[in-house]
TORMARKE-362613 format. One record per residue (C-alpha): residue number from 0; residue in one letter; y, x, z. Coordinates in nm, 2 decimals, decimal comma, m for minus. Layout:
BEGIN
node resi->NUM; resn->A; v->Y; u->X; w->Z
...
//
This chain:
BEGIN
node resi->0; resn->X; v->m0,22; u->m1,23; w->0,51
node resi->1; resn->X; v->m0,11; u->m1,02; w->0,79
node resi->2; resn->X; v->m0,33; u->m0,73; w->0,90
node resi->3; resn->X; v->m0,41; u->m0,69; w->1,28
node resi->4; resn->X; v->m0,49; u->m0,32; w->1,26
node resi->5; resn->X; v->m0,37; u->m0,02; w->1,05
node resi->6; resn->X; v->m0,60; u->0,25; w->0,96
node resi->7; resn->X; v->m0,49; u->0,61; w->1,00
node resi->8; resn->X; v->m0,65; u->0,82; w->0,71
node resi->9; resn->X; v->m0,56; u->1,14; w->0,90
node resi->10; resn->X; v->m0,38; u->1,28; w->1,18
node resi->11; resn->X; v->m0,22; u->1,64; w->1,25
node resi->12; resn->X; v->m0,42; u->1,81; w->1,52
node resi->13; resn->X; v->m0,39; u->2,18; w->1,69
node resi->14; resn->X; v->m0,63; u->2,42; w->1,57
node resi->15; resn->X; v->m0,74; u->2,49; w->1,96
node resi->16; resn->X; v->m0,82; u->2,13; w->1,98
node resi->17; resn->X; v->m1,11; u->2,14; w->1,73
node resi->18; resn->X; v->m1,45; u->2,26; w->1,83
node resi->19; resn->X; v->m1,53; u->2,60; w->1,80
node resi->20; resn->X; v->m1,75; u->2,64; w->1,53
node resi->21; resn->X; v->m1,48; u->2,45; w->1,34
node resi->22; resn->X; v->m1,22; u->2,69; w->1,44
node resi->23; resn->X; v->m1,44; u->2,99; w->1,33
node resi->24; resn->X; v->m1,52; u->2,82; w->0,99
node resi->25; resn->X; v->m1,14; u->2,78; w->0,92
node resi->26; resn->X; v->m1,08; u->3,15; w->1,02
node resi->27; resn->X; v->m1,36; u->3,27; w->0,79
node resi->28; resn->X; v->m1,21; u->3,04; w->0,52
node resi->29; resn->X; v->m0,85; u->3,20; w->0,57
node resi->30; resn->X; v->m1,01; u->3,56; w->0,53
node resi->31; resn->X; v->m1,13; u->3,46; w->0,20
node resi->32; resn->X; v->m0,84; u->3,28; w->0,06
node resi->33; resn->X; v->m0,61; u->3,51; w->0,21
node resi->34; resn->X; v->m0,26; u->3,40; w->0,34
node resi->35; resn->X; v->m0,13; u->3,24; w->0,66
node resi->36; resn->X; v->m0,29; u->2,94; w->0,83
node resi->37; resn->X; v->m0,02; u->2,65; w->0,86
node resi->38; resn->X; v->m0,07; u->2,57; w->1,21
node resi->39; resn->X; v->0,15; u->2,25; w->1,13
node resi->40; resn->X; v->m0,06; u->2,14; w->0,85
node resi->41; resn->X; v->m0,41; u->2,08; w->0,99
node resi->42; resn->X; v->m0,53; u->1,73; w->0,97
node resi->43; resn->X; v->m0,83; u->1,55; w->1,10
node resi->44; resn->X; v->m0,93; u->1,21; w->0,95
node resi->45; resn->X; v->m1,20; u->0,97; w->0,77
node resi->46; resn->X; v->m1,26; u->1,25; w->0,49
node resi->47; resn->X; v->m1,30; u->1,54; w->0,72
node resi->48; resn->X; v->m1,06; u->1,82; w->0,81
node resi->49; resn->X; v->m0,79; u->1,92; w->0,60
node resi->50; resn->X; v->m0,63; u->2,26; w->0,63
node resi->51; resn->X; v->m0,35; u->2,43; w->0,43
node resi->52; resn->X; v->m0,28; u->2,80; w->0,39
node resi->53; resn->X; v->0,04; u->2,94; w->0,29
node resi->54; resn->X; v->0,00; u->3,22; w->0,03
node resi->55; resn->X; v->0,25; u->3,50; w->m0,07
node resi->56; resn->X; v->0,21; u->3,47; w->m0,44
node resi->57; resn->X; v->0,16; u->3,18; w->m0,68
node resi->58; resn->X; v->m0,21; u->3,18; w->m0,75
node resi->59; resn->X; v->m0,33; u->2,97; w->m1,02
node resi->60; resn->X; v->m0,70; u->3,08; w->m1,01
node resi->61; resn->X; v->m0,95; u->3,19; w->m0,73
node resi->62; resn->X; v->m1,18; u->3,52; w->m0,78
node resi->63; resn->X; v->m1,52; u->3,52; w->m0,76
node resi->64; resn->X; v->m1,52; u->3,66; w->m0,42
node resi->65; resn->X; v->m1,31; u->3,39; w->m0,31
node resi->66; resn->X; v->m1,52; u->3,15; w->m0,43
node resi->67; resn->X; v->m1,84; u->3,26; w->m0,29
node resi->68; resn->X; v->m1,68; u->3,29; w->0,06
node resi->69; resn->X; v->m1,53; u->2,92; w->0,03
node resi->70; resn->X; v->m1,89; u->2,80; w->m0,08
node resi->71; resn->X; v->m2,07; u->3,01; w->0,21
node resi->72; resn->X; v->m1,84; u->2,83; w->0,44
node resi->73; resn->X; v->m1,95; u->2,49; w->0,31
node resi->74; resn->X; v->m1,62; u->2,33; w->0,22
node resi->75; resn->X; v->m1,60; u->1,99; w->0,04
node resi->76; resn->X; v->m1,32; u->2,06; w->m0,16
node resi->77; resn->X; v->m1,01; u->2,31; w->m0,28
node resi->78; resn->X; v->m0,70; u->2,25; w->m0,44
node resi->79; resn->X; v->m0,47; u->2,54; w->m0,51
node resi->80; resn->X; v->m0,08; u->2,41; w->m0,52
node resi->81; resn->X; v->0,06; u->2,72; w->m0,73
node resi->82; resn->X; v->0,40; u->2,60; w->m0,73
node resi->83; resn->X; v->0,43; u->2,58; w->m0,36
node resi->84; resn->X; v->0,21; u->2,87; w->m0,29
node resi->85; resn->X; v->m0,04; u->2,68; w->m0,07
node resi->86; resn->X; v->m0,41; u->2,64; w->m0,06
node resi->87; resn->X; v->m0,55; u->2,32; w->0,08
node resi->88; resn->X; v->m0,92; u->2,31; w->0,18
node resi->89; resn->X; v->m1,13; u->2,01; w->0,28
node resi->90; resn->X; v->m1,41; u->2,09; w->0,56
//
């Protein structure tokens, strides 16, 4: 059986292409997790927007204040990649 269409789960987008509300949400999340926004790692897809942040040190855990800030920004999920020094956030 041959499929006529393929489904893109997510595609890379620029921060500036997102609406101002999402941009502000991403900037606020960045303040809470620290690190640098990886502008090449913003994806928009069927599961929402996924953003990766590069952090300077290996992180195994988030602090209480970081978690409160993330919850305040109504994230969907957070994943800490401690070996790669990356925090991924789904919004």
